[in-house]
N, C-alpha and C positions, 0 to 999 in steps of 0.2 A: 141717547146713552153715549157718553164719551168713550173713546177708544181705551183709555186707561181703566175706566170702570169695567168695560166689557172684558178686557184682558184679565183683570183681577178676578172676575166672576168665573171665567173659564179655568183659571188656575185653581180656584177654590173647588170647582166641580171636579177637576182631575184629582185633587188631594182627597176629597171625600170618596171618590171611586176607588182610589188606591187603599184607603183605610178599610173600605168595605171588602175589597178583595182579600186583604190581609186577614181580616176577621173570619172569612169563610174558607180560607185556604186549608186549614185542618180538616174541615168537612169534605171539601173537594178531594183531598188526598185519600180520605177514608172511602169515599164513593168510588174512586178510581181503583183502589186496591180490591174492594169488594167486587167490583165489575169484572176485574181480571180473574179473581178467584172463582166466581160464579161461571164465567165463560169456560174455564178449564174443567170444572166439575161437570158442567152440563154439556160440554162440547158444543157450545153455541157458535163458536167460530169454526165451523166444520171446513176442512180443506176443500178447495175447488179442484176438480180434475183438470189436468193440463195435457192429457193424452191427445195426441193429434195436433196440438198447437205448434207454431213455428217460433223458435227462439234464436235470437241473435245474441251471441256472447262475444264481447270484445276482449282482446288479450287472452284468447283461449288456447294459445299454442303451448302453454306450459302452466305450472303452478296452480293457483286457485282457479283461474279461468278454465283450465282443463278439468279440474275436479268438479266445478259447477256444471260444465257441459255434460260430463258423465252422469251426474246426478239428475239433471233434467232429462237426459235420455232414458234413464232408469224409470222416470215417471211417464215416459211415453212421448216426450217432445221430439220433434224433428229439429235438428240443430245446424245453424249457420255458424261455423267455427271461424271467427275473424281474428286475424293477427297480422302485424306488420311483417312477421317471420312466417312465411307461408309453409316452410317445411315443418315447423312446429305445429302449425294448424293441421297439416296433413297427418301427422302422427296422432293427434287428438281424434281426428276422424276415424283413423284405423282402429284405435282402441274402442271407440263407440261401436263401430260396425262389427267388431270381433265379439262383442257381448250382447248388444241390444238390436232388436229388429225395428229400428227407426231409420229414417233418411238423415244423412249428415253430409255436409260438404264444406270444404275449406275455402276461405276467401282471403285474399290479401287486400288490406285497406289501411290507410293512415287515418286514424280517427280524428286527427286535428284538421283534416281537409274536408270541408263540407261537400264539395263536388264529388269527391270519392265515395262519400257516404250515400249521396243520392244514387250514384251508380251502383253501389253495393245493394241498396234496397231494391232496385229494379232487378238485379240478378237473383237475389234471394226470392223475390215474389215469383219470378219465372221458374226457378228451380224447385222451390219448396212450398211457396204460397205466401200469403200476407203474414207479416210479423205481428204477433200478439204478446210476445215475451221479449223484453230487452234487458240485458244485463250489461251495465256500464262497469266493466272490470278493468279495462286497460289502464295502466298507471306506471308512473316512473317513481321509484321509491327513494333513490339516493343520488346525490350529486357525486361527480368524480372527485371533487374537493369539497367536503362538507363545511370546512371552516372558511374557505374563500372561494365560493362557487363562481364559475364563469357565467357572465350574463346570458350566454346562449343556453347553458344548461338550466338556468333559472326559468327562462321563457319556455323551453321545452317542457318543463315539469308543469308549468301553469297551463300550457296548451293541452297536454295529455290528461292531467288530473282534474281539470276544471272546465276549460273552454269546450272540450270535446262533448261534454254532457249536454251543452246547449245545442250542438249540431245534431247529435243523435235524437234529442227530443224533437227538434224541428223536422227531422226526416221520418221518424217512426211513429210518433204520437198521432198525427192526423188520421192514419188508418185505424188506430185503436179507437179514436173518438167516433169515427164513422161506424165501426163495428160495435161500439159501446161495450168494449171489454179489453182487458189487457193487463200486463204486469210490467212495471219498470223497477229494476233492482239497481241500485248504485252503491258501489263499494267505496265507503268513506274510510275512516280510521278513528280509533280512540285518540290519535294525535290531533284530530279536529276539535276535541273538547279538552284534551290535556296537552297543550302546546309543548313541543320538545325543543330545548335549547339546541342551537346550531342546525335546526331543521325548520326554519321559518317558512320557506317556500312550501315544503311538504305539508306542515301543519295548516298553513293558510288555505292551500288548495282543498284540503280535506274538510276544513270548516266550511268553505264556500260550497262544496258539494252537498254537505248536510243541509245548509240553509236553502240552497236551490231546491232540493227535494221537498223541504217543508213548504216552501212557497208553492210548488207545483201541486202538492196535495190539496192546498186551500183553493187553488184555481179550479181543480177538477171538482171539488166539492161545490163551488159556486155555479159550475156548469152542469151540476147534477150527473156527473160521470161517475156514479157510485160503484161501477164494476171495473173501473181502471184503478188498480192498486199500486201504490208507490211505496217501496221499501228501501230504507237506507241501512246499510250494514256498517257497524263500527267495531272492527276487530282489533285485537292487540297484535303483537308480533307473531308471524307465521313461520313455519319451517320450510315454506315453499321457495324461498329466495336464499341462495347460499351466501350472498353478501350480507343480507340482514341477519342470518343465523350467525355468521362470523362476528358481526358487530355486537349483537346481543350477548354472545359468549364473552367477547373482550371486555365489555363494560359490566357484565354480570346481571343483566336484566332478567335472565332466566331464574335468578334467585328470588325474584319478586313473584313471578308466576310462570308456569311452564309454557313454552312456545306451543301454539296450536298447530294441528295438522290440517292440510288442505281439505282432506276428506271429511273430517268432523265439522269444519266450518261450512263446507259446501252443503252437507246434509242439513245443518241448522238453517242456512240461508233459504234453501228451497222449501223446507217445512214452514218457515215463517212467511215466505212469499205466498204460498198457496192459501195460507190462513189470513192473508191480508194484513200482516203486522206492519206497522209504520216504521219502527226502528228495531234493530237487532244489535245488541251489544254483546261482544264476546271478549272475555268471559262475562257471564250474566251479571255478576256482582258489580261490574263497571257501570251499569245503568244506574244503580243506586248511588255509587260513589261520586259520579260526575254531577248528579243532581244535588247531592249534599254539598259538594264543594261550591256550587254556584250561589249558595246562600251567603257565603262570605264575601267581604269586600274584595276588590280586584287584587290589591296588594297582598292580601292574605292567601288568595288563590295561588299567586305566584310562589309565595313562601311554602305552602303545602307541597306543591310540585317539586320545588328545589329541596325540600327536606328529604325526599326519597331519591332524588336524582343527582344532587350536587356532586357527591364524591365520585359517582360513576362517570359523569361527564368531565370532571377534572382528570380522571384517569385516562379518558379517551383523548383529551387535549395533550396530555403529557406524552402519549404514545405516538401522536402525530406531529409533535413539535421537533 
């Protein structure tokens, strides 16, 4: 068989497969929806207990990381509070110890540095025990100049928001595989599926984090690690960062949907984590919206996003010009 004929047959086979997938897609959607409905009614996805487990939460010295740490402590987890700002981490530990009877300790670590994470893991194991819950929360949200960012700021955002997740995975996942249990939670963003103008670096890193976790879930499934759960969180804007709150107020994003509180997001994250949910979109309607938009051609997707954001970003540019 000639290479041309073989290539033609392979293409034909791919086209037939695509047509078949398109034909059964409505049925697959119905089955997926029914499956979720039955699971909720029958409580098939019963939450797992995490009491006594050891959790590492990065970026836990403030904001969402602090709220997640407190929520995990409420569930009985011992908490390794990790932050580049150790005083903030110590404040989080104090809040945990004032309320809950779990062990908690503050650790200073740069999540972009693999060697520091290796050292961190050794300290946490010695102080609290082996890590079975990892929350990749540390992140950089905004450049100092969003319209003309410095290359150093761009690289920092990439290192913190994306590269660090590879290093935490390399450091903490092997023990979870050995124990055949664990939870990995990664904070992505709706900006990873709805790219924001003038936030290319942020949107790209959050999209990369989403894809990374999807690939990891498939790898764990192939390795039959069914008790290691990977959850990706895609929230909209939160009230936990004053700069972001000011930005959303300036351009009026709060008119589209209210800003979320750190506490409500943390509760939803931990609830979804212990139930083994793969992705959590906040607000929930965003999960439907972004899947609907993906049906359209790429240029239409851009137009839909600009339809709701064009005037707001024009206003932002005018205020910074």
